[in-house]
N, C-alpha and C positions, 0 to 999 in steps of 0.2 A: 219716320224718323231718321237723322243724318248723324252719322260721328266721323268726326274729324279731331285733329291733334296731335301733339307730339309731347311727349309725355315718360318724364323720368320717373320710374316707380321707387317706395323706399325700399329700403336697403334688406336684403335677406335676412329674414328672423333666424333661420336655424343657422345661419354663419355667425349672426353676431353675437347670440350664444357662447355658440362654442369658442369665439375668438376671444369673449371677454374671459373667460373662464380660464384659455389656455395662456392669455397674457397675466392672468393674476398668479398663475403657475411658474411662468418666467421671473430670472433676475433681472431687473433694471426694467426702463421705461418702453411699453410697447405703444407703437399709434394706430389707432383704427381710424379709415375713412369710409362718409358715406354708412356708418351703421346704421341699424334701424333707431328712432326714438319712441316707439312705441310704449303703451304700459309695459309689456310682457319682458321688452329689452330693459325697460328702466327697473322689472323686479329684480334683476340679475344682477343689474349695477350695485344697486341698493344690498343686496346681502353680501357684498363680495365685499362693499364697505366696512360691513358690519364683521366681515372677517379680519379685517385689517390690511384690506387692498387699498390702494389710492385711487379710485376711477372719477375724472374730471364729469363734469353734467355732459345728458346727452342733450344735444341741442340740435335742430335739422342743421346742414351742411357744416358741423363744426366738427374739428377731428375730435375723437376723445384718446386722451393720456391716460395710460392705465399703468400704475407703479407697482410692481410684483417683488415681491419678496422669494420666492421659490414655495413659499410655504404658507399656508393661512392662518391664522391668530384666533383661538377662540372667543366666541362673540358670547356678551352679559344676556341678550334677551334672545328668545324664539326670532328666527327668520323666514319675514310673510315672502313668500315666493306670489301673493297676487294670484292670479289666474293665470298663471303660467306652468304649465307643466312640465314643459321642458326646464326649466330654470329645476323645479324642485327632482326630476329624476337625475339632470345631467350632476347636481350638486351632490346629492347624494351618492355617486361612484366616486367623485372628488373628496368628497369629506371621510369616505370608508378609509381611506389611507392617513389620516389625520388623527393623531392620539389625544382628541379631546371629545365631550358628549356636544352635540348640536342638537335643537328642537327645530324642524321644519313644520310652518303653517300654510296656508295661504286663505282667499276666498270662499265661499261656503260651495261654489263650483268645485274648485280646484280639491277641497277636501272630501269631495267625493268620488276622487277619481281614482282608479287602483295603482298602489305602488309596489303591491308585493311582486310584479313582474320585476323589480328593479333588487330589490331587497332580498329576495330570494336566492340568485346568485353572491350578490355581495356579500352574504352569510355565509357560504361555500367557500369566500377567498378569507373568512376572518371578523368581518364585520359584525356588531352585533346593534339590533332594535327593540327599540321599545314602542308597542302601538297604543295610543290611547283612542284610536276610532276607527278599529280593525284595519279593513286594506285600504286605509287613507291615511290623509293627513288629520290631526299635527303626530308627526312620528319625532322618535328621537334616537340617531344613531352616535354611535360610539366608536371611531373608527383606529386603527393602528396597523400594524406592521399586517402585510397582506400574503396571502398565499397566490403561487398561480391558479386560471382556470381554465378548463375546460368546459363548454357548456353549448348545449342548443336551445335556441331560444325559443318561449311560447309561441310567438307568430313574430314576422318580421317586423322589426320595429327599430327606425333610429334613436330613437330614446335609450331605450333598452341595450342598445348596440352602445352606443354614443358614452351613457353611463357606465359600462364596463371595461371601455376602453380606457376612458378616462381614470378608472380607479389604479389600471394596470400603470399606465402612465406616472399618477402620483404614486402609487406603492412601488413603481420599481420593478414590475411582476409580468410576465407572459402573459396574455390571453389570450384563446383560442374560440371561436365561436363560429355558430354554422345559424344560418337563416332558414328554415322551413318551407318556405312559400315565395321564393323569388328576394331580389336582394331591395333592401329598402334603401331611403337616400343615405350617399357616402360622403357627406360633409365632414363628419369628424376624422375617416381615412384620410380624405384629402389633405387635409389641414396638417395634421400629423406630417403626413409626406410632403407637404411644400415645407415644414419645419425641419425637416433633415432627418426623420422617424423612417424608420423601415417598417412598412405594412403589407403584409401578404396576401393576394386575394386569388384563391382558387374556384371556379364557381360559386358557390354560396358560404365557401367556405371563407373564414379570414383568419390570420395568425397576424399576433403583433407583442414582438419580447424589444421593449424599450429599453435602448443604452442611450446614456448621456442625459443632458436636461434641458428644461427647454429655454432658448434662447429669445431675447427681446425681440420684437419682429414689428415691421410696416405691412397694414393689410387695406388694401380697396375693397370693400364689401360689394360682391354684385347688386342689381335691384331684385329684389324679392319674386321669385317665378309664381307664387301662389295667387301674390296679390294682383301682379300683373293678369294672370289667368280672368279676374274678374273683368278687368276693363276690355280683355280679347273677347268675351262672353257680350259684352255689349256691341264691341264692331261686328262681330260675327252677325248677331239679330239684328243689326238696323239696316235699313232699307237703301243707303247711298253712302259714300264716304271712304275714307281711308285713316288706320290709326297707325301712328310710329309707336314703339317703345322700346327706348333707347336703355343700354348698358344692364340685360334682364339675364337674371344667370340664366345660364343653359345646361347646368349637369344634367346629363343623360338618366340619372335615378332620380332627377326631379320633373322628366317634360314629358310622361306621359300622356297628358296632358296634350299636347301636341299631336301625337302620334294618334289618337281617339279621334280628335276634332276633325284632322284631317283624313278617317277613315270615314267621317258622315258628311265628307265634302265640305269641310270647311278650306277657307284659303289664306293661308299663313304664310309665310317668307322670314327664314334669318339671315341675317348678313353681318360682316364685319366682326366677325368672331375673333376673340381676344381671352387670355387666361390672368386670373390674379391668384398667387398662390396655390396654384392647381385648381382651381375653379374656371372653366369657361363662359364667356359672356358674351353678350354681341345684339343686336338691334330685331325686334322683331317687327313685323308690317303686317296687318291682316283687314280681311275686307270683309262687306258682306255677303252671305252664303247662306245657299239652300241648302237645310241640313237633313240628314237622314238617320233613320234609326239604326242602333248598332249593337252589337254586344259585348259587353266589358269583363274579359276573363280576371278568373282569382291574382294568377299570377301577375296580372296587368296592376293590381290595386295597390301592392306597397309603393309604384311609382306615380300615385296620380291622389293617393289617398285625400290629402287637403281639397282637391279642386272637386271632388265626387258631387258636392252641391250645387258647383256651375254647369261641372254638366248634366247634372239631373235637371237644372232649367232649361240647358241646352236642348236634350232629350224631350222637355214638353213642350218644344216648338218645331221638333223635327218631323219625319214624315215616317210613322208607322211606330214600332212599339220599341226598346230598348231596355235592357236588363244587365243589372250590374251585379256580377257573382262574388260571392262570400264577401259582403262590404261591413260584418259584425260589428269589426272592431270600431267604426263608426259610434256606437251605445257607449263609448266609454271615452270621446273626444270633449270636449268645454260643454258637451251639452249629451243627450241621446241624440244624437246628428241623424241618425239612419230614419229613427223613426219620424225625427220634426221636418223633414224634408218632404216627408212623403203628406205627413198631415197638412203640411203649408202646400204642396202644390194643388192636393183636395181644396185648400180653404179658398185658394183664389181660381178656383175652377178649371185646373188641369187634372189628369187621371195618373195616379201612381198608387204603389201599395210594397210595402213589404212581406214577403213571402220568406221565413225563417232567414237567415242571414241574407238574401237575393232581394237588391231592390229594382222595381218593373215599372215604367216610365211611358206613355203612350203619350204621342205629340197633338196637339190639338190649336187650330187658327184661333180661337176663341179671345178678345182683350182678356189679358185677367186683372181679375178684381175679388177685390175679397181682403179680411187679415191677417197678419203673419203674425205668429208668436216664435219669435228667437230663443229665450230662455240665455237673452245673454250671450248667443253665438255669434263672435263675428263674422263667419263664415258665411253662415246661413243670413245676418243681415245684408250681406253686402250681394251674395246670389241674387237674394228678394228682390234686392235693389236694383240689378240687373234687368230684373224680369222687369219692374216697375216703369224702365222706358217706354216700352212699345206703345206703340199709337193707342191709344183709347183704352189703356191699363188704369187701374185704381189700387195699387196694390198699397195698403196700410199698414208701416213697419213699426213695431211695438218699441224696437232699442237701436235704430242704426249708429248711434253714437258707439254701440260696443264696436264696431270697428275701428276706432282706436287702438282698439288690443292689438292690432296688426299693421292698419293702414290707416295712420293720422291721416284726418283732412280726405277720407275717403267720399263723402260726400260732393265735397266741393271739386274735389277732382272727377269726378263720374257726370256733375252737373256741367264742367266745364266743356268735356268734351261730344255730351248731345247734345243737339239743336231743339231737340224735345221731348219730354216724357217726365214722368212723375216717381219720385225719388222718397215716397213715405216721409 
């Protein structure tokens, strides 16, 4: 199987969500170019429109114009966040500082995802919450004036951290946070600094004491590193060729995947690195590689949590046995991603098992054959689609369309760079 081509991956999902929310809090018109236009991003745009923000249609290649007034307005109906946990959790932080009631809901998968990790610290700041489904959605928030917060996060999480920083911003109060096991992605902090706010960082501790207001801005969103990881995986597993990925975000809190793959013997180079509102981006060149097993430490997981499915697929084709330590957080993603990664690897003839919160994968050379159950999880669908590009593979994926959550037209892009293979 040969992989070749030059691809611009969709805009970064994490940055798109945050840029839309920050633009909504600005007084005036902001312009966002290269934003992700997937289902998740459209969920954020849709709820902002219900909250009185003018957001132009999200279309591939088009600039998004956001007309903010500095504050949100009460919505007449519940806010549907679709499948997007980022939308729900970050929005809770913003709404906590607004003196009205709002109810958030979502699809079946999102309604089952935990929200108390965000609502508990927001309650300490002064917001009030009414649960209808235990630790999940639907959930009603009643915001108002907030108090400063000093808080140690239960897990290193960019969504929790981002929600609390946005609450501090919208409420005009100081927030001090400590992450317990390594820094999670820092897009919120970088965007705030890029907008002129001072965000202090010392080790795993963050201090944000907002001064002033959010001014309208122009932003070009880097390509989503997590989306790029799946195409990189296809190139690494290929027998020949070279793949070039342009304009990919290279934020060091997101690129732990590169460190692990290089440790496994993967050949990847970055070039032409520039910055956009504090976010580094550049070109990645990836070539086929003979991979060997590795151990991924718990402290590395926050920087590659979304890439674990792809790394597990690479480990399944590497020489030796790999282990991913303390990846229990995958159980509360769009699916029970931890168990499903192992279950699906076994279903296609690979060797994998979960032991406590650790994932163990042993490499095999046999062509993968079998049916994959994704539970609607976009990252599982894409990871196993890559596995299906191998010579002799017959991987039947139950819902490859779920990839549209973060990577619109993924199947077509994967087919365009692979000269042979089956994508389910």
